[in-house]
C-alpha positions as CSV (number, residue, x, y, z in Angstrom):
1,M,54.8,10.6,49.3
2,T,57.3,12.3,51.6
3,D,61.0,11.4,51.7
4,A,60.5,9.8,55.1
5,E,57.7,7.6,53.8
6,L,59.8,6.6,50.8
7,R,62.7,5.6,53.0
8,E,60.4,3.6,55.2
9,R,59.0,1.7,52.2
10,L,62.5,1.0,50.9
11,T,63.5,-0.3,54.3
12,Y,60.5,-2.6,54.2
13,L,61.3,-3.9,50.7
14,L,64.8,-4.6,51.8
15,T,63.6,-6.7,54.8
16,Q,61.4,-8.7,52.5
17,D,64.0,-9.7,50.0
18,Q,67.7,-8.8,50.7
19,G,68.8,-11.0,47.8
20,D,67.1,-9.2,45.0
21,P,69.6,-7.0,43.1
22,E,66.7,-5.0,41.5
23,V,65.4,-4.0,44.9
24,L,69.0,-2.9,45.9
25,R,69.4,-1.0,42.6
26,Q,66.1,0.8,43.1
27,I,67.1,1.7,46.7
28,A,70.4,3.1,45.4
29,Y,68.6,5.1,42.7
30,T,66.2,6.5,45.3
31,H,68.9,7.5,47.7
32,D,70.6,9.3,44.8
33,A,67.4,11.1,43.8
34,L,66.9,12.2,47.4
35,G,70.4,13.7,47.6
36,D,71.7,10.9,49.8
37,E,74.6,9.9,47.6
38,H,76.7,8.4,50.4
39,E,73.8,6.2,51.4
40,A,73.4,5.0,47.8
41,L,76.9,3.6,47.4
42,P,76.6,0.3,49.3
43,Y,73.4,-0.5,47.6
44,Y,75.0,0.0,44.1
45,E,77.9,-2.1,45.2
46,K,75.7,-4.9,46.4
47,A,73.4,-4.7,43.4
48,L,76.4,-5.0,41.0
49,E,77.8,-7.8,43.0
50,M,74.6,-9.7,42.9
51,G,74.1,-9.3,39.1
52,A,71.7,-6.4,38.7
53,S,70.1,-6.0,35.3
54,D,70.8,-2.9,33.2
55,R,74.3,-2.9,34.4
56,R,75.4,-0.2,32.0
57,V,73.1,2.3,33.8
58,T,74.0,0.9,37.2
59,W,77.8,1.3,36.5
60,T,77.2,4.8,35.2
61,N,75.1,5.9,38.3
62,Y,77.5,4.2,40.7
63,G,80.6,5.8,39.1
64,S,78.9,9.2,39.0
65,T,77.9,8.9,42.7
66,L,81.5,8.0,43.6
67,R,82.7,11.0,41.7
68,V,80.2,13.3,43.4
69,C,81.2,11.9,46.8
70,G,84.8,13.0,46.1
71,R,86.1,9.6,45.2
72,P,87.3,10.1,41.6
73,E,89.8,7.3,41.5
74,E,87.1,4.8,42.4
75,A,84.7,6.4,40.0
76,L,87.2,6.0,37.1
77,A,87.6,2.3,38.0
78,A,83.8,1.9,38.0
79,F,83.5,3.6,34.6
80,D,86.2,1.3,33.3
81,K,84.5,-1.8,34.6
82,G,81.3,-0.6,33.0
83,L,83.0,0.0,29.7
84,E,84.4,-3.6,29.9
85,E,80.8,-4.8,30.0
86,S,79.4,-2.1,27.6
87,P,82.3,-1.1,25.3
88,G,82.0,2.4,23.8
89,D,78.9,3.4,25.8
90,H,78.6,7.2,25.4
91,G,77.2,7.8,28.9
92,L,80.0,5.9,30.6
93,R,82.6,7.6,28.4
94,T,81.2,11.1,29.2
95,F,81.1,10.5,32.9
96,R,84.6,8.9,32.8
97,A,85.9,12.1,31.3
98,M,84.5,14.0,34.3
99,A,86.4,11.7,36.6
100,L,89.6,12.3,34.6
101,H,89.1,16.0,35.0
102,N,88.6,15.6,38.7
103,L,91.9,13.7,38.8
104,G,93.7,16.5,37.1
105,R,94.0,14.5,33.8
106,H,92.5,17.3,31.8
107,R,94.2,16.5,28.5
108,E,93.0,12.9,28.5
109,A,89.5,14.1,29.5
110,V,89.3,16.6,26.6
111,Q,90.8,14.0,24.2
112,D,88.2,11.4,25.1
113,L,85.3,14.0,24.8
114,L,86.6,15.1,21.4
115,S,86.8,11.5,20.2
116,L,83.3,10.9,21.4
117,L,82.0,13.9,19.6
118,A,83.7,12.9,16.4
119,E,82.4,9.4,16.6
120,T,78.8,10.5,17.2
121,K,79.0,13.1,14.3
122,Q,78.1,15.9,16.6
123,V,80.6,18.4,15.2
124,G,78.9,19.6,12.0
125,G,81.0,17.7,9.5
126,Y,84.3,18.3,11.2
127,E,84.7,14.7,12.5
128,R,88.1,14.1,10.8
129,A,89.6,17.3,12.1
130,V,88.2,16.9,15.6
131,E,89.5,13.3,15.7
132,F,92.9,14.4,14.5
133,Y,93.1,17.2,17.1
134,A,91.9,14.8,19.8
135,D,95.2,13.1,19.4
136,N,97.2,16.3,18.8
137,L,95.7,18.9,21.1
138,D,98.9,20.8,21.5
139,L,99.9,20.8,17.8
140,T,100.5,24.3,16.4
141,V,102.2,25.5,13.2
């Protein structure tokens, strides 16, 4: 199926049921996959507003799309809302760190990523040290 055919089918689905958050979510995902990130944003917003399922993934994708579209402040807010609904989610936290980086908040981004690595035990037994340095990045002796 060509991109044009896919867009045509999505438009048709939307005319059939504008109130289905799952249709809106799938349209957003498809626009993202086709590289039409700006087109995806209103569909993510409406899907979230209407109670889309799998909100953790929807918040992650929405925030990531905002970030890619050059809107890191809004992306950070989206990730924070997602984390309110799915506390501690690793994907949301990872993408949130990217938004922090885009906002020039590098220290906070690195701190969050180090904490995440330590929590998930992905640092070869150095969890305590990494967690300590996450809070003390500039410490030297």
